[in-house]
N, C-alpha and C positions, 0 to 999 in steps of 0.2 A: 390634762391628757398627755401622758408621757409615752414616747416610742422607744422601746427597748431594743438596742442593736443585737443583743444576744438572742432575744426571741425571734428577731428577723432572720438571723443565721440558722437557728434551729428549725424555723418554719420552712426555710428554703430546702433543707435536707428532707424534711417530711414531705414537702410539696413535690419533690423529685420522685419520691417513692409512690406518692399518690398518682402522679401522672403516668408512671410506668406500669403500675399494677392495678390501679383503682382500689387498692386496699390500704388499710393502715392509717387513714387520715385521722379519725378520732382516736383509734387504738394507739397511735403513737403521739399525736399532738397533745391530747388531754393529759396523759401521764407526764409528758415533757413539761407542760406548763405547771403541773402540780409539784413534781419532784425536783425539777431543776430550777424553777423560777419562783416557787413559793406562792403560786396563784391558788386561791381557794377553789375547791372542787366545783361548787355550783357556778362560780364565775368562769372557770376554765371550760366547763361543758358548754355554757351559754355562749361565751365569746368564740369558741371554736365553731359552733354551729352557725353563728352569724357570719364569721369569716368564710366559712365554706360556701355560703350563698354566692360569693364572688369568685371563689377558687374553683368550684366544680364546673361552671360554664366554660372556663378557659380550656380545660382539658377536653370537655365534651365537644367544643367547637372544632378542635383539631380532628377528632375522630369523625365528626359529621362531614367535614370537608373531604376526608379521605375515604368515606363510604364504609367505615367499619362500625356502623350502628344499624341495628334492626329496630325500626320504629314500632312495629307491632309488639315486639317483645317489651319495648319501653312502655307502651301503653298499658299492657297487662300488669307489669310490675308496679307502675304508678297507681293503678286502680286499687291495688292492695296496700301500698306503702303510705300514701299520703294521709288517709284517715287514721291509720294506726300510729303515725308519727305524732299527730295531735293527742291521741289517747295516751301515748307513752309520756309525752311532756306533762300531761295532767297527772298521770300516776306518779311521776317523779315528784311533782309538787305535793301530792297527797302524802306520799311516803316520807317527805321531808328531805329528799335528796341525800347527798353525802357531804358531810362537813369536814372530812379529813382526807388524807391521801390513802388511807387504808381502803382496799377494794370492798365494795358492797357485795351482797349476795348476788345481785343481778350481774355485777361485773365478774364475779367468780364463775357463774354459770356461763357467761359469754366466753371467758377464758377457756373453760373446758370444751365448749363447742368449737372454738377456733383451733385448739390443739387436736381435737378429733378430726376436724376438717383438713388440717395440715397433714396428719398421718394418712388420711384417706386419699389425699392428692398424691402422696408419694406412692401408695399402693397402686393407685390407678395409673400412674406414670409407668411403673414396672409392668403392669398388665398390658398396657398399650404397646410398650416396647417389645415384649415377648410375643404379643399377638400380631405385631406388624401393623397396628392401626395408626392412622395419622389423622389429625384434626384439620382436614383440608376442605371441608364443606364451606360453601360460600353462603353469605347471609340471605340472599334471595331464595335459596333452596331450603331454608330452615322452616320446618313445620312446627309452628308455635303450639304449645300445649297450655291452653288458658288456665285451667284450674290449678295445676301445680305451680304455674308461674305467678298467679295471684297470691297463692299461699306463701311463696318465697317473699313476695313484696310485703305481705302483711307481717311476717316474722321480722324482716329487716326494718320495716318502719317502726314497729313497737320497740325494738332494741335501740334504734337510733334515738327515738324520743326519750328513752330512759337513760342512756349512757353516752350519747353522741357518737357511738361506734357501731359498726356492723353493716353500714351501707355498702362498703366494699369488701371488707374482710370476710364476713359470713356469706353474703349474698352471692359473691362470685364463686365461692366453693360450691354452693348448691346449684348454680347455673352450669358449672362445668360438668356436674353429674347429670343434670336434667337434659343437657344438650351436648352429648359427648363428642360429636363430630365437628363442633365449632371450635376454632382456635381460641386460645386464651386472649390473644391480642384483640380479636373481634368482640369477645365478651367484655373486655375491659372498656371498650368504647361504648357498648350498650349500657354497661353498669354506670359509667360516669354520666351518661346522658340521663338515665332514669334517676340518678342521685340529685339532679338539679331540682325538680319539684319536690322530691322527698326532703332534701335539706332545707328548702324554702319553708315547707310546712313545719319541720322541726324547729327551725329558727324563729318562726312566728310564735310557736309555743314557748320557746326560751325567752323571747322578749316579754311575753305576757307573764310567765311564771318564774323566770330565772333572774339572774343578776349579771347583766352584760357589762364588762369593762371595755370601753371603746378604745382605750389606749392599747390594750392587749389585742383587740380585734384588728386594729389598723396595723400593728406590728406583724401579725400573722399574715395579713393580706400582702404587705410589702414584700415579705420574704417568700411566700408560697406561690403567688400567682405566676411570676416568671418561671419558677422552678417547675410548676405543673405544666406549663407550655412546653418546656424542654423535654420533660419526662413523657408527655403525651406523644411528641414527635418520635421519640425513641421506641415507645411501645407500639405505635401503629406501623412502624417499618421493620421492627426486629422480628425474627422468626420465633415460633412458639417454643422451641427448645431452650431459648434464653429467657422468655417471659415467665414461663410457669415456675422454674426454680426460684425466681425473685418473689413471685406471689407467695409461694409456699413458705419461704423464709420469713417474709413480712408477717404472714398470718401466724406462724409459729412464735415469732417474737412477741406479737401482740397477745397471743394466748398465755404465754409465760408471765407477761406483765400483769394480766388481769386475774390470774389465779394466785397472785400475791408473791411472786418471786422477787427478791430484793434487787436493787439496781446493780450492786457489785456481783452478786451471783448470776444475774442475767447476763452481764457483760462477759463473765468467764464462760458461761455455757454457750453463748452465741459464738464467742471466739473459738472455742474448742470445736464446735460444730462446723464452722467455716474452714478451719484447718483440716478437719477430717474430710469434709466434702471436697476440698481441693486435692488432697492426697488421693482420695478415691477416684476422682476424675482423671488424675494423672495415670493411675494404675490401669483404669479401664481403657484410656486412650492408647497407652503403650501396648497393651495386650491386643487391642483391636488392630493397631497398625502392624504388629507382628503377624497376626492372623492374615491380614490382607497380603503381606509379603509372601507368606507361605502359599496362599492361593495363587498368586501371580507366578511364583516359581513352579508350582505344580502344573499350571496351565501352559507355561512355556516349555516345560519338559515334555508334556503330552503332545504339543504341536511339533516339537522336534522329532519325536519318535514317529509321529504320523507322516511327516515329510520324508523321513528316511525309508519308510516301508513302501512308499508309492513309486512304481517304475516310471522312468522318464519316457519321452517320446522316442528317443534314440534307442533305448533298451527294447521297446516294443517293436522296432523295425529290424531287429535281428542282430544286435551287437552284443547280446548277452552270452553267446556261445563262441568257443574258439573257432576261428576260420570263417565266421559268419560275415566278417567285413571284407572278405576276399572273394575273387571270382571263383568259378568252379574249378579252374586249373591250379588254384592255390596262389595265384599272383594277386598282389594288392591292387586295389582300385586306384585310379588316378587321384592325386592330391592327398592320399593317405600316407602314413609313414612307410618307407620302403619303396615307394613308387618313384618313377622318374618323370619330372614335369614334361609335358609334351613339347615345349619350345626349347628345351635344353639341347646342347650338342649331343649328349649321349642318346637322346631320343632319335635324332637323325641317323646316327650311326647304326642304331638297332634297326631302323627302317630299311637301310640298305641290305 
């Protein structure tokens, strides 16, 4: 049994993403093991599932402690996912699995679904921004919809059993659409928690039907478990506007990988997308700040004009007309310009 330091490092990167987003565990871990480290596909899938049994509870525990888990939602998801995970592992065994790094038809279908989900999340983000909606609902106010929730669990369980992916990448997209007023951070906690029994069921199937390499499994655990803990802390405390772009990017990258995009092409595509996203964010930020300045300047000018048009108390007491500040005989009042102070010498002389 050999522990690979490079697998440990790669698993740490994937574990951080899993903890932050609840997505991409199998979608990134399995291709990494196959393409970068030469692990055979059946062993990569089985080893990843067994390692996930220890990796998922760490992230789930952080969210449970912070209260970002809806246990009713977890129960309905588990009801659908656990039985189908066993079925998926059995179907993978019957179909012979995948003996090479080339994506299977199941993986290609998953990649298409992930790309569709990523595009849908972008569209939904734009719609929410224009409509002024915010995902501010709290978990205790969530009205769980049992039938569609069980259906999401069944779909996710079947895909996890077949490919080791989908428990986060696909299910969290569907949950975001089914419960649009719950923040992504809260859904990440719920998804990680329901993934514990789901992964346990899929791992049991992998042990029965698959080919687990325990050296690979231990390397994954050493790298991923601490990283998942850190990522979960960031996810449960970070606002939704930072979490959802990360989820979308991870799902998009996973989808590209599973539709068969090569490693070099994938790297270039993701790099270009990141540069474009940063440039777009800068443009939007600059325009938004310029618009805020214009609004502040306009408000300040309006307040100044309003203050200039309002008469003061002194104006209302008769100082606005010529001679209004003087007595009826035209002499100025005491203390005003042109009057003589009552205690000055001139005042006494005038009195005589």
